[in-house]
Residue, then its C-alpha position, 0 to 999 in steps of 0.5 A: m485037736l490039742k487045746t490052745f489060746p486063740k490070739g497070737g503066740v509064737h514058736p521059738p526054738e524049744n532048746k530043752l537041753t536038760s529035759e532028761k537031766d535028773i534034778q541034782r542037789m547043789p552043794v550047800p554054799n559057804a554063805v547065803y544072801v537072802p533078800i527080804a523082798q522076794h515076792i509081790g507086795i510088801p517086803s518082809e520085816i527082819v526079825v534077826a540081828v547081826k551075830d545071831k545064830v539061826q537054825k535051818n528053817q527058822v523065820i528070819a523075816k516075817s510077813g510085812g502085811y497082808v500081801s507079803a510072805n515069811i522068809h526062812a533061813p535056808v541054812a543053819g549059821t550066823i547072821t554076819k551082815l544086813d546089807m543092800i544088794i542088787d537082786t537078779k532083776g536089777y533092783k536094790k534090795q535089803c538082804i540078810v547074809i548068813r554064814t553057813d555053820a560047816k559043823d552043823p550036820e543039819n546043813f549037809e543031810e537032806e532027808e528024802l521025805p516019804l510020800k504022805k497022802e493023808i491030809l490031817l489039817a483042817p482047811d483053815e489050818i492049811l491056809q495058815r500053814v501055807a502062810d507060815c511056810g512062806i509059800v509064793g508062786l514059783g511060776g515067776a510072779t511070786f505072789p504070796s500063795q495064802v493070799k491067792l487061796n484066801f479068796d472071797t467065798t462068795k465067788n463061785i470057784d469051780y476049777l483049779i488049774i495046775n500050770g505044768v506048761e513051762c513054755e519058756p525055752f530052755l527051762t525044764a525045772d517044772h518038767r523034771l519036778m513033774l516027772e520026779k514028784a508027780e505023786e506029791i504034786l497030786v496030793g498037793i492038788k487034793i490039798l488045795m481042792y479040799a482047803r477051798n472046796i474046789p470041785k474040779a482040777v485040770i493039770g495043763i501040760e504042753n504036748n512036748k512033755k508027753d512023758a509027764i502027760e502020760l504019767f499024770k494020766r495014769l495017776t489020775a485014771d481013777e480020779k473023776d474030779i482031776q483031769v489032764a489037758s494036753l496043750q498045743v506047743k505055743y508060746p506063751q501057753g503058760g500065761e495065766k489068762q492064756l491057759i484059762r482060755a485054752i483049757l476052759k474057753r473062759e476069758v478073764p476080763k481086762n484088769g480082772l483076775p482068774m477068780d472073776v471067771g471061777v478059776i484059781v491057777h497054781n504052778v506045779g512047783t508051787v503045788f509041790a511046795i504047798y504039799q511039803a508045807v502042809q504035810y511036813n511043815k517045811p518052809l520054802t527055802e529051796r527050789v529047782v533051778t535049770v542051769t543051762g546054755k547051748k555051750l554048757k557041757n554040764a547043763t542040768n537041774y538043781w535043787v538050790k538053797i534060796g540065797t545061793p550066789v549065781k556064781d556057785l551055780i555057774e561053777a557047779v556046771g564047769g564055769l562060764p563057757e568061752g564066748t558067753r555074752k549074757i547071763v540071764n535070770g530066767g529064759p530067753m523070752m521073759g528073762i532079765a540079764i544080770k550084771n553080777t554073778d554075786v546076785p542070789v537065787t530067790k524064790g522066783t528064780s526058775g533058771i540061769l541061762m548062759i548065752s553066747d555072742d551069736e545068740a545074744s545079738r539082736g541085730e541092728q535096730k531100725n525104724c518100724i516098717r509098720c508090718g504089724e507082726c507085733v500086733f499079730v503075735c500079741p496074745m493080749g491083742l495089744e499094739p506093741h509098736l504103739l506102746m513103745n512109741l508112746t513110751e519113747k515120747g513120754l506119753y504115759q497117760k496115752a499108753l495107759k489108755e492103750d492098755i499098757l498095763t495089760c501087757i504080760e511081758c511075754g516078749s513075743c513082739s520083740y521076738v518077731c520084729p524084723s526091725h529088731r526094735p526093743l519093744l518089750d524093753y520099752i513097754r516094761f519101762g513104760k509100765s513101771i512109770v505108769k504104775k508109779m504114777e498110779i501110786t502117786a495119784k493115790 
């Protein structure tokens, strides 16, 4: 029987339209717009000035503190502006604008790096390299990877879980990366196990990616400490706590972290980025992005330079299809609609989804009928209808007591609501207010 988490979950249409599309390389943009806050934590500190010439992979903003990350130039060129922009999540962020040097061959020659299996760095050097190269979690949270790896050694971490689930509908970036860079990912897993002395690793993959499961089972056939777990197709299987529960049957405590139950979790894209950083000193200046939508004729997966405007991706797939109503950063369940296609791809951009009128319509919002469907599907055991009502009424302290911060924002509640109530929207807003209240109280 396939493994899964016990509480809640839904089964939205998968719509993995690009699962068989090889990752293509996006043309280098004329300019990149690189936000200095692309990660959870403190924004990076700018170390360049307008008119400076920068080399590809040069640090342009250094880590601003313990929970922060370096940011590097995705292209060689000239700093033309230090500007404020709206990012893909709708927040105003400071940004470094680099005009690409069209005459620098380094911008247009991407060397295919050969597989390098031997690990030459010592554990402390690996952690420093991950920090130097600005690696953050690529599964959506964008938590600085060196912080996650720099855990208290008194904690008994006995499992490394690699998240290859990619349960969000439409997105296939991780799936394609697993198929095309499996051996590199496997070396990345060994790097992490060696760096932090973690005895066992499990690669979790949903059963709708049988080709990836078979590939990793073949590659790990002789690896006694690395296993592959086939998981039931159920959303949000890729949630960190849900994945740990599915694979190891360990329950992360409320307000706790995976390391509290002896586990570290990394996304497959993050592991590949760590492999490139450790083996080739390559910083995180590009990532795989799925550009998709039901009406797109050329939907595909791209290697995209961080800072590339979303409009460039849309042009690359033939432009906006007729009738497009929304452009979403991410997938349909957890993604956020963007208002302006000038916004740039960041380290956390996994997909750009174009949704038509009929797909985007939520239906007329009605009163809650107390059916309990939102409670039934919540993977965290919350009462989404109650959290929405408390937020509507401004009762944020009560919402905090009802564990609003425990919500993982998966959107399962909004998906099943027969009254078409925007449960997730309100809960997200409520969480943001509660977090601000907690910061102010400190």
